[in-house]
KEKE-82409 format. One record per atom (N, C-alpha, C, O, CB): residue number from 1; atom name; x, y, z. Coordinates in nm, 3 decimals. Glycine has a CB too. Layout:
KEKE-82409
voke, mido, px, py, pz
NUM, CA, X, Y, Z
...
end
This chain:
KEKE-82409
voke, mido, px, py, pz
1, N, 1.057, 2.788, 3.318
1, CA, 1.048, 2.769, 3.155
1, C, 1.141, 2.730, 3.059
1, O, 1.262, 2.751, 3.071
1, CB, 1.017, 2.873, 3.102
2, N, 1.084, 2.668, 2.953
2, CA, 1.144, 2.567, 2.834
2, C, 1.248, 2.686, 2.753
2, O, 1.212, 2.796, 2.710
2, CB, 0.992, 2.489, 2.706
3, N, 1.396, 2.624, 2.746
3, CA, 1.484, 2.687, 2.661
3, C, 1.424, 2.741, 2.494
3, O, 1.421, 2.630, 2.442
3, CB, 1.601, 2.579, 2.655
4, N, 1.395, 2.803, 2.422
4, CA, 1.396, 2.761, 2.316
4, C, 1.495, 2.639, 2.198
4, O, 1.483, 2.598, 2.082
4, CB, 1.389, 2.864, 2.296
5, N, 1.569, 2.626, 2.287
5, CA, 1.632, 2.443, 2.188
5, C, 1.551, 2.349, 2.230
5, O, 1.473, 2.304, 2.146
5, CB, 1.809, 2.358, 2.229
6, N, 1.547, 2.281, 2.405
6, CA, 1.452, 2.295, 2.398
6, C, 1.303, 2.256, 2.291
6, O, 1.265, 2.158, 2.227
6, CB, 1.488, 2.377, 2.419
7, N, 1.263, 2.367, 2.314
7, CA, 1.127, 2.366, 2.189
7, C, 1.150, 2.346, 2.060
7, O, 1.071, 2.290, 1.985
7, CB, 1.050, 2.496, 2.172
8, N, 1.290, 2.405, 2.019
8, CA, 1.273, 2.353, 1.902
8, C, 1.314, 2.162, 1.851
8, O, 1.277, 2.085, 1.762
8, CB, 1.355, 2.460, 1.832
9, N, 1.456, 2.155, 2.024
9, CA, 1.370, 2.016, 1.952
9, C, 1.330, 1.898, 1.971
9, O, 1.376, 1.790, 1.936
9, CB, 1.408, 1.973, 1.876
10, N, 1.181, 1.945, 2.064
10, CA, 1.044, 1.853, 1.984
10, C, 1.025, 1.893, 1.943
10, O, 0.948, 1.803, 1.912
10, CB, 0.935, 1.801, 2.002
11, N, 0.987, 2.027, 1.833
11, CA, 0.956, 2.050, 1.699
11, C, 0.973, 1.921, 1.601
11, O, 0.886, 1.858, 1.541
11, CB, 1.045, 2.164, 1.654
12, N, 1.119, 1.902, 1.606
12, CA, 1.194, 1.875, 1.496
12, C, 1.176, 1.740, 1.516
12, O, 1.161, 1.659, 1.424
12, CB, 1.336, 1.930, 1.485
13, N, 1.177, 1.710, 1.657
13, CA, 1.118, 1.536, 1.701
13, C, 0.970, 1.450, 1.669
13, O, 0.935, 1.334, 1.652
13, CB, 1.110, 1.533, 1.864
14, N, 0.879, 1.657, 1.672
14, CA, 0.716, 1.592, 1.623
14, C, 0.750, 1.581, 1.457
14, O, 0.715, 1.477, 1.402
14, CB, 0.545, 1.730, 1.662
15, N, 0.799, 1.655, 1.398
15, CA, 0.828, 1.615, 1.256
15, C, 0.879, 1.487, 1.261
15, O, 0.797, 1.394, 1.260
15, CB, 0.924, 1.704, 1.183
16, N, 0.996, 1.462, 1.266
16, CA, 1.061, 1.300, 1.212
16, C, 0.925, 1.207, 1.335
16, O, 0.923, 1.084, 1.330
16, CB, 1.317, 1.262, 1.280
17, N, 0.855, 1.258, 1.402
17, CA, 0.728, 1.119, 1.447
17, C, 0.689, 1.084, 1.276
17, O, 0.714, 0.981, 1.214
17, CB, 0.529, 1.196, 1.570
18, N, 0.590, 1.266, 1.205
18, CA, 0.484, 1.234, 1.168
18, C, 0.576, 1.236, 1.032
18, O, 0.483, 1.213, 0.955
18, CB, 0.349, 1.320, 1.204
19, N, 0.671, 1.244, 0.959
19, CA, 0.752, 1.215, 0.881
19, C, 0.747, 1.072, 0.827
19, O, 0.737, 1.029, 0.712
19, CB, 0.858, 1.249, 0.935
20, N, 0.759, 1.004, 0.958
20, CA, 0.780, 0.834, 0.988
20, C, 0.644, 0.743, 0.946
20, O, 0.644, 0.655, 0.860
20, CB, 0.808, 0.807, 1.173
21, N, 0.523, 0.786, 1.032
21, CA, 0.408, 0.775, 1.057
21, C, 0.378, 0.742, 0.889
21, O, 0.347, 0.636, 0.836
21, CB, 0.344, 0.903, 1.142
22, N, 0.402, 0.892, 0.823
22, CA, 0.367, 0.933, 0.693
22, C, 0.396, 0.834, 0.607
22, O, 0.303, 0.778, 0.548
22, CB, 0.426, 1.050, 0.651
23, N, 0.602, 0.773, 0.573
23, CA, 0.663, 0.646, 0.529
23, C, 0.577, 0.509, 0.592
23, O, 0.542, 0.406, 0.534
23, CB, 0.826, 0.648, 0.583
24, N, 0.564, 0.536, 0.683
24, CA, 0.489, 0.399, 0.748
24, C, 0.350, 0.344, 0.707
24, O, 0.309, 0.235, 0.748
24, CB, 0.468, 0.421, 0.894
25, N, 0.240, 0.469, 0.580
25, CA, 0.087, 0.449, 0.630
25, C, 0.142, 0.440, 0.479
25, O, 0.075, 0.379, 0.396
25, CB, -0.050, 0.560, 0.724
26, N, 0.245, 0.489, 0.449
26, CA, 0.283, 0.452, 0.248
26, C, 0.239, 0.335, 0.192
26, O, 0.151, 0.294, 0.117
26, CB, 0.455, 0.430, 0.200
27, N, 0.383, 0.274, 0.288
27, CA, 0.450, 0.157, 0.287
27, C, 0.322, 0.021, 0.316
27, O, 0.311, -0.093, 0.270
27, CB, 0.578, 0.174, 0.410
28, N, 0.224, 0.119, 0.436
28, CA, 0.096, -0.036, 0.431
28, C, -0.046, 0.033, 0.374
28, O, -0.145, 0.041, 0.448
28, CB, 0.046, -0.123, 0.639
29, N, -0.048, 0.073, 0.259
29, CA, -0.135, 0.205, 0.137
29, C, -0.074, 0.105, 0.016
29, O, -0.145, 0.035, -0.058
29, CB, -0.052, 0.438, 0.128
30, N, 0.049, 0.112, 0.012
30, CA, 0.152, 0.051, -0.096
30, C, 0.030, -0.101, -0.179
30, O, -0.027, -0.126, -0.285
30, CB, 0.345, -0.028, 0.022
31, N, 0.059, -0.196, 0.033
31, CA, 0.096, -0.322, 0.032
31, C, -0.042, -0.324, 0.023
31, O, -0.048, -0.417, -0.058
31, CB, 0.185, -0.396, 0.138
32, N, -0.173, -0.290, 0.047
32, CA, -0.260, -0.342, 0.017
32, C, -0.331, -0.286, -0.092
32, O, -0.453, -0.292, -0.100
32, CB, -0.314, -0.360, 0.109
33, N, -0.207, -0.191, -0.235
33, CA, -0.294, -0.157, -0.368
33, C, -0.244, -0.320, -0.411
33, O, -0.296, -0.394, -0.494
33, CB, -0.235, 0.011, -0.494
34, N, -0.105, -0.350, -0.306
34, CA, -0.034, -0.467, -0.462
34, C, -0.077, -0.522, -0.386
34, O, 0.007, -0.472, -0.312
34, CB, 0.132, -0.512, -0.539
35, N, -0.144, -0.597, -0.307
35, CA, -0.224, -0.657, -0.240
35, C, -0.437, -0.736, -0.358
35, O, -0.465, -0.847, -0.404
35, CB, -0.226, -0.511, -0.099
36, N, -0.497, -0.638, -0.355
36, CA, -0.525, -0.594, -0.373
36, C, -0.561, -0.566, -0.582
36, O, -0.667, -0.570, -0.645
36, CB, -0.471, -0.554, -0.274
37, N, -0.448, -0.544, -0.618
37, CA, -0.459, -0.622, -0.834
37, C, -0.386, -0.702, -0.817
37, O, -0.332, -0.735, -0.922
37, CB, -0.395, -0.532, -1.004
38, N, -0.329, -0.797, -0.668
38, CA, -0.259, -0.905, -0.704
38, C, -0.368, -1.007, -0.703
38, O, -0.371, -1.092, -0.792
38, CB, -0.139, -0.934, -0.616
39, N, -0.486, -1.002, -0.581
39, CA, -0.627, -1.032, -0.679
39, C, -0.727, -1.052, -0.753
39, O, -0.804, -1.138, -0.797
39, CB, -0.655, -1.034, -0.693
40, N, -0.689, -0.894, -0.752
40, CA, -0.833, -0.913, -0.922
40, C, -0.692, -0.959, -1.058
40, O, -0.756, -0.998, -1.156
40, CB, -0.961, -0.645, -0.999
41, N, -0.594, -0.964, -1.080
41, CA, -0.487, -1.017, -1.122
41, C, -0.512, -1.183, -1.130
41, O, -0.502, -1.229, -1.243
41, CB, -0.375, -0.968, -1.031
42, N, -0.551, -1.304, -0.994
42, CA, -0.568, -1.375, -1.039
42, C, -0.707, -1.398, -1.061
42, O, -0.740, -1.503, -1.117
42, CB, -0.506, -1.438, -0.997
43, N, -0.791, -1.319, -1.027
43, CA, -0.983, -1.347, -1.009
43, C, -0.968, -1.305, -1.230
43, O, -1.033, -1.368, -1.313
43, CB, -1.133, -1.140, -0.834
44, N, -0.840, -1.158, -1.277
44, CA, -0.832, -1.227, -1.418
44, C, -0.801, -1.372, -1.484
44, O, -0.870, -1.438, -1.561
44, CB, -0.751, -1.166, -1.468
45, N, -0.715, -1.391, -1.446
45, CA, -0.639, -1.488, -1.495
45, C, -0.722, -1.609, -1.474
45, O, -0.741, -1.684, -1.570
45, CB, -0.504, -1.492, -1.432
46, N, -0.779, -1.639, -1.350
46, CA, -0.917, -1.733, -1.352
46, C, -1.027, -1.798, -1.441
46, O, -1.051, -1.907, -1.495
46, CB, -0.984, -1.680, -1.299
47, N, -1.075, -1.684, -1.429
47, CA, -1.181, -1.626, -1.555
47, C, -1.113, -1.663, -1.706
47, O, -1.143, -1.778, -1.741
47, CB, -1.199, -1.429, -1.545
48, N, -1.018, -1.583, -1.813
48, CA, -0.964, -1.622, -1.887
48, C, -0.952, -1.726, -1.906
48, O, -0.990, -1.782, -2.008
48, CB, -0.899, -1.589, -1.888
49, N, -0.881, -1.791, -1.786
49, CA, -0.924, -1.950, -1.852
49, C, -0.973, -2.061, -1.891
49, O, -0.943, -2.144, -1.977
49, CB, -0.914, -1.990, -1.851
50, N, -1.136, -2.040, -1.734
50, CA, -1.243, -2.060, -1.776
50, C, -1.275, -2.044, -1.920
50, O, -1.318, -2.137, -1.989
50, CB, -1.308, -1.998, -1.709
51, N, -1.251, -1.914, -1.966
51, CA, -1.281, -1.884, -2.040
51, C, -1.265, -1.970, -2.216
51, O, -1.345, -2.021, -2.294
51, CB, -1.239, -1.782, -2.000
52, N, -1.047, -1.938, -2.216
52, CA, -1.048, -2.045, -2.313
52, C, -1.032, -2.191, -2.307
52, O, -0.945, -2.258, -2.362
52, CB, -0.972, -2.018, -2.384
53, N, -1.169, -2.247, -2.198
53, CA, -1.112, -2.393, -2.204
53, C, -1.307, -2.375, -2.226
53, O, -1.354, -2.476, -2.279
53, CB, -0.994, -2.501, -2.036
54, N, -1.412, -2.268, -2.194
54, CA, -1.519, -2.302, -2.291
54, C, -1.548, -2.290, -2.434
54, O, -1.640, -2.348, -2.490
54, CB, -1.599, -2.254, -2.255
55, N, -1.416, -2.168, -2.520
55, CA, -1.445, -2.170, -2.652
55, C, -1.307, -2.312, -2.693
55, O, -1.329, -2.376, -2.795
55, CB, -1.428, -1.982, -2.730
56, N, -1.212, -2.338, -2.633
56, CA, -1.216, -2.485, -2.685
56, C, -1.289, -2.620, -2.708
56, O, -1.243, -2.703, -2.785
56, CB, -1.157, -2.516, -2.642
57, N, -1.381, -2.635, -2.654
57, CA, -1.454, -2.723, -2.571
57, C, -1.573, -2.739, -2.702
57, O, -1.607, -2.830, -2.777
57, CB, -1.505, -2.651, -2.400
58, N, -1.631, -2.540, -2.673
58, CA, -1.698, -2.479, -2.847
58, C, -1.698, -2.505, -2.961
58, O, -1.778, -2.493, -3.055
58, CB, -1.669, -2.387, -2.894
59, N, -1.545, -2.561, -2.938
59, CA, -1.516, -2.573, -3.072
59, C, -1.549, -2.727, -3.167
59, O, -1.521, -2.733, -3.287
59, CB, -1.368, -2.539, -3.069
end
């Protein structure tokens, strides 16, 4: 039979692993959001650039 200390150590180890996974997933999620918003910003800039050139062309 395992001692209370061994069980406690296993629980603490599991908690640390879960915390590590949560931190990793947050980093991945943040990176994905940054990529998404950079792409959207690039698309917006392209639309803005095209609309500005069309506006100047129509003048």
